[in-house]
C-alpha positions as CSV (number, residue, x, y, z in Angstrom):
1,M,-226.6,-167.1,-56.0
2,A,-223.6,-166.2,-53.8
3,D,-221.2,-163.7,-55.0
4,R,-217.7,-165.1,-55.9
5,P,-214.6,-163.4,-54.5
6,V,-213.0,-161.0,-56.9
7,E,-209.8,-162.5,-58.4
8,R,-206.8,-160.2,-57.9
9,P,-203.7,-160.1,-60.1
10,G,-201.0,-162.5,-58.8
11,G,-203.5,-165.1,-57.6
12,Y,-204.7,-163.2,-54.5
13,S,-208.4,-163.8,-54.2
14,G,-209.0,-161.4,-51.4
15,G,-209.9,-164.2,-49.0
16,R,-208.0,-165.4,-46.0
17,A,-204.3,-166.2,-46.6
18,A,-203.5,-169.9,-46.6
19,T,-201.4,-171.2,-43.7
20,G,-198.5,-173.6,-43.9
21,P,-194.8,-173.7,-44.3
22,A,-193.2,-171.1,-46.4
23,R,-191.7,-172.3,-49.7
24,E,-188.0,-171.7,-50.5
25,P,-187.2,-170.0,-53.8
26,A,-186.4,-172.4,-56.5
27,G,-182.7,-173.3,-56.7
28,T,-181.9,-172.6,-53.1
29,A,-180.5,-175.4,-51.0
30,A,-181.8,-175.9,-47.5
31,P,-179.3,-175.3,-44.7
32,D,-177.8,-178.5,-43.1
33,A,-178.8,-178.4,-39.5
34,S,-176.1,-180.9,-38.7
35,A,-173.1,-178.8,-40.0
36,P,-170.9,-177.4,-37.2
37,V,-170.7,-173.7,-36.6
38,R,-167.1,-172.4,-36.2
39,G,-166.9,-170.3,-33.1
40,R,-164.2,-167.9,-31.9
41,A,-162.5,-170.6,-29.9
42,E,-162.2,-172.9,-32.9
43,R,-160.7,-170.1,-34.9
44,R,-158.1,-169.4,-32.2
45,R,-157.1,-173.1,-32.1
46,T,-156.7,-173.1,-35.9
47,A,-154.5,-170.0,-35.8
48,R,-152.3,-171.5,-33.1
49,R,-151.8,-174.7,-35.1
50,A,-150.8,-172.6,-38.1
51,A,-148.3,-170.6,-36.0
52,R,-146.8,-173.9,-34.7
53,R,-146.4,-175.2,-38.3
54,R,-144.6,-171.9,-39.3
55,R,-142.2,-172.1,-36.3
56,R,-141.4,-175.7,-37.2
57,S,-140.7,-174.7,-40.8
58,V,-138.4,-171.9,-39.7
59,L,-136.5,-174.3,-37.4
60,R,-136.0,-176.7,-40.3
61,E,-134.7,-173.9,-42.6
62,F,-132.5,-172.3,-40.0
63,P,-129.4,-174.5,-40.6
64,L,-129.6,-173.8,-44.3
65,I,-129.8,-170.0,-43.6
66,I,-126.8,-170.2,-41.4
67,L,-124.8,-172.2,-44.0
68,V,-125.7,-169.7,-46.7
69,A,-124.7,-166.8,-44.5
70,L,-121.3,-168.4,-43.7
71,V,-120.6,-169.0,-47.4
72,V,-121.5,-165.4,-48.3
73,A,-119.3,-164.1,-45.5
74,L,-116.4,-166.3,-46.6
75,V,-116.7,-165.1,-50.2
76,M,-116.9,-161.5,-49.2
77,K,-113.9,-161.7,-47.0
78,T,-111.8,-163.6,-49.5
79,F,-112.6,-161.9,-52.7
80,L,-114.5,-158.7,-52.3
81,V,-114.4,-156.4,-49.3
82,Q,-113.1,-156.7,-45.7
83,V,-113.3,-154.5,-42.7
84,F,-110.3,-153.7,-40.6
85,V,-110.4,-152.0,-37.2
86,I,-107.6,-149.4,-36.6
87,P,-105.9,-150.1,-33.2
88,S,-103.2,-147.4,-33.3
89,G,-102.7,-143.7,-34.2
90,S,-100.1,-144.2,-36.9
91,M,-102.4,-142.9,-39.6
92,E,-103.9,-140.0,-37.8
93,Q,-105.5,-137.6,-38.6
94,T,-106.6,-139.4,-41.8
95,I,-107.7,-142.5,-39.9
96,Q,-108.2,-142.5,-36.2
97,I,-108.0,-145.2,-33.5
98,G,-111.2,-147.3,-33.6
99,D,-112.2,-146.4,-37.1
100,R,-113.4,-149.2,-39.4
101,V,-112.1,-149.1,-42.9
102,L,-113.3,-151.0,-45.9
103,V,-110.6,-152.6,-47.9
104,D,-111.0,-153.4,-51.5
105,K,-109.7,-157.0,-52.2
106,F,-111.5,-157.3,-55.6
107,T,-109.6,-155.1,-58.0
108,P,-106.2,-156.8,-57.3
109,W,-107.6,-159.9,-58.9
110,F,-107.6,-158.0,-62.2
111,G,-104.0,-156.9,-61.9
112,S,-104.6,-153.6,-60.2
113,E,-101.5,-152.5,-58.2
114,P,-101.2,-149.8,-55.5
115,E,-100.2,-146.3,-56.6
116,R,-98.6,-143.5,-54.7
117,G,-101.0,-142.0,-52.2
118,D,-103.1,-145.2,-51.8
119,V,-103.7,-146.3,-48.2
120,V,-103.0,-150.1,-48.2
121,V,-103.3,-152.9,-45.7
122,F,-100.4,-155.4,-45.9
123,K,-99.0,-158.4,-44.2
124,D,-96.0,-158.0,-41.9
125,P,-93.1,-158.6,-44.3
126,G,-91.0,-159.8,-41.3
127,G,-89.9,-158.1,-38.2
128,W,-92.4,-155.2,-38.2
129,L,-94.6,-156.6,-35.5
130,E,-93.8,-158.5,-32.4
131,S,-96.0,-161.5,-31.5
132,D,-97.3,-161.3,-28.0
133,H,-100.3,-163.6,-27.9
134,Q,-101.8,-164.9,-24.7
135,P,-102.9,-168.5,-24.5
136,S,-106.6,-169.0,-25.0
137,T,-108.7,-169.9,-21.9
138,D,-111.7,-171.0,-24.0
139,G,-112.9,-174.5,-23.9
140,P,-112.5,-176.8,-26.9
141,V,-116.1,-176.2,-28.2
142,L,-116.0,-172.4,-27.9
143,R,-112.5,-172.3,-29.3
144,G,-113.6,-174.4,-32.3
145,A,-116.6,-172.2,-32.9
146,K,-114.5,-169.1,-32.8
147,Q,-112.0,-170.6,-35.2
148,V,-114.8,-171.3,-37.7
149,L,-116.3,-167.8,-37.4
150,T,-112.8,-166.2,-37.7
151,F,-112.1,-168.3,-40.8
152,V,-115.2,-167.0,-42.6
153,G,-114.7,-163.4,-41.4
154,L,-117.4,-163.1,-38.8
155,L,-115.0,-162.6,-35.9
156,P,-111.8,-160.7,-35.7
157,S,-108.6,-162.7,-35.7
158,D,-106.0,-162.5,-33.0
159,S,-103.3,-164.1,-35.0
160,E,-103.1,-162.1,-38.3
161,Q,-100.2,-159.7,-38.6
162,D,-101.5,-156.8,-40.7
163,L,-100.6,-153.1,-40.9
164,I,-101.9,-150.1,-42.7
165,K,-99.8,-147.3,-44.3
166,R,-99.8,-144.9,-47.2
167,V,-97.8,-145.7,-50.3
168,I,-95.2,-143.0,-50.9
169,G,-92.9,-144.8,-53.4
170,V,-93.5,-147.5,-56.0
171,G,-91.0,-149.7,-57.9
172,G,-88.3,-147.5,-59.5
173,D,-88.9,-144.4,-57.4
174,T,-86.2,-142.7,-55.4
175,V,-87.7,-141.4,-52.1
176,E,-85.6,-139.0,-50.1
177,C,-85.9,-136.8,-47.1
178,C,-85.4,-134.1,-46.5
179,D,-84.9,-131.1,-48.8
180,E,-84.0,-127.6,-47.7
181,Q,-87.7,-127.0,-46.7
182,G,-87.8,-130.3,-44.8
183,R,-90.0,-132.0,-47.4
184,V,-90.0,-135.5,-48.8
185,S,-89.0,-135.7,-52.4
186,I,-89.9,-138.4,-55.0
187,N,-87.7,-138.7,-58.1
188,G,-86.3,-135.2,-57.2
189,S,-89.8,-133.6,-56.9
190,P,-90.7,-132.3,-53.5
191,V,-94.1,-133.3,-52.2
192,D,-96.5,-131.2,-50.1
193,E,-98.0,-133.6,-47.6
194,T,-101.1,-131.8,-46.3
195,Y,-102.5,-135.1,-44.8
196,L,-99.8,-135.3,-42.1
197,A,-100.9,-135.1,-38.5
198,P,-100.6,-131.6,-37.0
199,G,-97.2,-130.9,-35.6
200,N,-95.5,-133.7,-37.5
201,P,-92.6,-133.0,-39.9
202,P,-92.3,-135.3,-42.9
203,S,-89.6,-137.1,-41.1
204,R,-87.2,-136.6,-38.2
205,Q,-84.8,-139.2,-39.6
206,P,-83.1,-138.5,-42.9
207,F,-83.2,-141.3,-45.5
208,K,-82.8,-142.0,-49.2
209,V,-83.9,-145.2,-50.9
210,K,-84.5,-146.5,-54.4
211,V,-87.5,-148.7,-54.3
212,P,-86.9,-152.1,-56.1
213,Q,-89.4,-153.3,-58.7
214,G,-92.3,-155.2,-57.2
215,R,-92.0,-153.4,-53.9
216,L,-93.5,-150.3,-52.1
217,W,-92.1,-147.7,-49.8
218,V,-94.9,-147.0,-47.2
219,M,-95.2,-144.4,-44.4
220,G,-97.8,-143.5,-41.8
221,D,-99.5,-140.1,-41.8
222,H,-98.6,-139.6,-38.1
223,R,-94.9,-139.8,-38.7
224,D,-93.7,-139.4,-35.1
225,V,-95.5,-142.6,-34.0
226,S,-95.5,-144.7,-37.2
227,A,-93.1,-147.7,-37.4
228,D,-93.0,-147.6,-41.2
229,S,-90.4,-148.2,-43.9
230,R,-88.0,-145.7,-42.4
231,F,-87.4,-147.9,-39.3
232,H,-86.9,-151.2,-41.2
233,M,-84.1,-150.3,-43.6
234,G,-82.0,-153.0,-42.1
235,N,-84.5,-155.7,-43.0
236,E,-84.9,-157.6,-46.2
237,G,-86.0,-155.1,-48.9
238,Q,-84.4,-152.1,-47.1
239,G,-87.7,-151.1,-45.5
240,T,-89.9,-151.7,-48.6
241,I,-92.7,-154.2,-48.7
242,P,-93.5,-156.7,-51.4
243,L,-96.6,-156.2,-53.7
244,S,-97.5,-159.8,-52.9
245,G,-98.0,-159.0,-49.3
246,V,-100.6,-156.3,-50.0
247,V,-104.1,-157.4,-48.8
248,G,-106.0,-154.5,-50.4
249,R,-106.6,-150.8,-50.7
250,A,-108.5,-149.0,-48.0
251,F,-111.0,-146.9,-49.8
252,V,-113.6,-145.6,-47.2
253,I,-114.0,-145.1,-43.5
254,A,-117.3,-147.0,-42.7
255,W,-117.6,-146.4,-39.0
256,P,-118.3,-144.4,-36.8
257,V,-121.2,-142.6,-38.6
258,D,-119.9,-139.1,-38.2
259,R,-116.6,-140.1,-39.8
260,I,-117.9,-141.9,-42.9
261,H,-116.0,-140.6,-45.9
262,Q,-114.0,-141.8,-48.9
263,L,-110.2,-142.0,-48.6
264,D,-109.0,-140.0,-51.5
265,V,-105.5,-140.1,-53.1
266,P,-103.6,-136.8,-52.6
267,G,-102.8,-135.1,-55.9
268,S,-99.4,-134.1,-54.7
269,L,-98.4,-137.8,-54.8
270,S,-100.4,-139.1,-57.8
271,K,-99.0,-136.4,-60.1
272,V,-95.3,-137.2,-59.5
273,A,-93.8,-138.7,-62.7
274,R,-92.6,-142.2,-62.7
275,A,-88.8,-142.7,-62.6
276,P,-87.1,-144.2,-65.7
277,Q,-86.7,-148.0,-65.3
278,A,-83.2,-149.0,-64.4
279,R,-82.0,-152.6,-63.8
280,G,-79.5,-153.8,-61.2
281,T,-79.7,-150.7,-59.1
282,A,-79.4,-151.4,-55.4
283,P,-81.3,-149.2,-53.0
284,D,-79.4,-146.8,-50.9
285,S,-80.5,-146.0,-47.4
286,M,-79.3,-144.1,-44.4
287,G,-80.7,-142.9,-41.1
288,V,-82.6,-145.2,-38.7
289,G,-84.2,-143.8,-35.6
290,P,-85.8,-145.5,-32.5
291,L,-88.6,-147.9,-33.5
292,P,-92.1,-146.9,-32.3
293,E,-94.5,-149.6,-31.2
294,E,-96.8,-150.8,-33.9
295,P,-99.9,-153.0,-33.0
296,P,-101.4,-155.2,-35.7
297,L,-104.8,-154.4,-37.2
298,V,-107.9,-156.2,-36.1
299,M,-109.2,-158.0,-39.2
300,G,-111.9,-160.3,-40.4
301,V,-115.1,-158.4,-39.6
302,L,-117.8,-158.1,-42.3
303,G,-118.9,-154.7,-43.4
304,I,-122.4,-155.0,-41.8
305,L,-121.1,-156.0,-38.4
306,P,-119.7,-152.5,-37.3
307,L,-123.3,-151.2,-37.5
308,V,-124.2,-153.3,-34.5
309,G,-122.1,-151.0,-32.4
310,R,-120.3,-153.7,-30.4
311,R,-116.6,-153.2,-29.8
312,P,-114.8,-156.3,-31.4
313,E,-111.9,-158.1,-29.7
314,R,-108.5,-156.7,-30.4
315,S,-105.3,-158.5,-31.0
316,P,-102.9,-158.2,-28.1
317,E,-100.6,-155.2,-28.5
């Protein structure tokens, strides 16, 4: 009787292994030989198609982005903060030629009024600036585009007549120069003006004026070159400017970088007591000297634009 092969655990009999196709484990799907295999070229084509779709999406959204940017610029210029470029030295050394100053246009909406010592931007009350604008050589399309960008505040205006000075007297104050030490006095109190440009006296022309209610007496820090209230006493208001013409208060120098700082109010001016209110008192004035040239400010540039470093257009001087 022939010996039987010894049965081994797991079904292996010790004989020759059976041949044939290997069996897949239960639950495993067989690969589909007909399915395409994505190569590197196909992946590149897919990435290029996705990039084209993204570019088309950006192009469709671009007009909306521009519209939103223009609206934001217009709101900022009208209600919040505006940048002015200084074209003259009438406020040196406090503010120098080419400085960009941020002007607060927000707080006046809540009834805030300029105080002594504030540096303010204001509209020409009449006769302070001479218009000398050259005719534009731009075509109709370019001229229209510039007008739109100027309106929203993205380009400087060459037609605005704005000036920048320091408030010395408010409604009811009596401002006079000069006392025995050559100082300006407000309501009889002499003022030490440490912010004046070196070598400048408080005033080379004597004057005395009582500021009407609702108006301001303003002077530049560089007194020898500033065509301020002293030189317009023959105008309406006897050299003072109306509160309604104040654009806003300059509160910081924003450019260039090495000159960024806040414009503080001098204590010598802010501590002067207000004069008693008197009705029906006409201002007195005397002393008018030669009128220095006073170029208008360049206005209408958003706060972020000076960081680009480009020199904006200036109004004709």
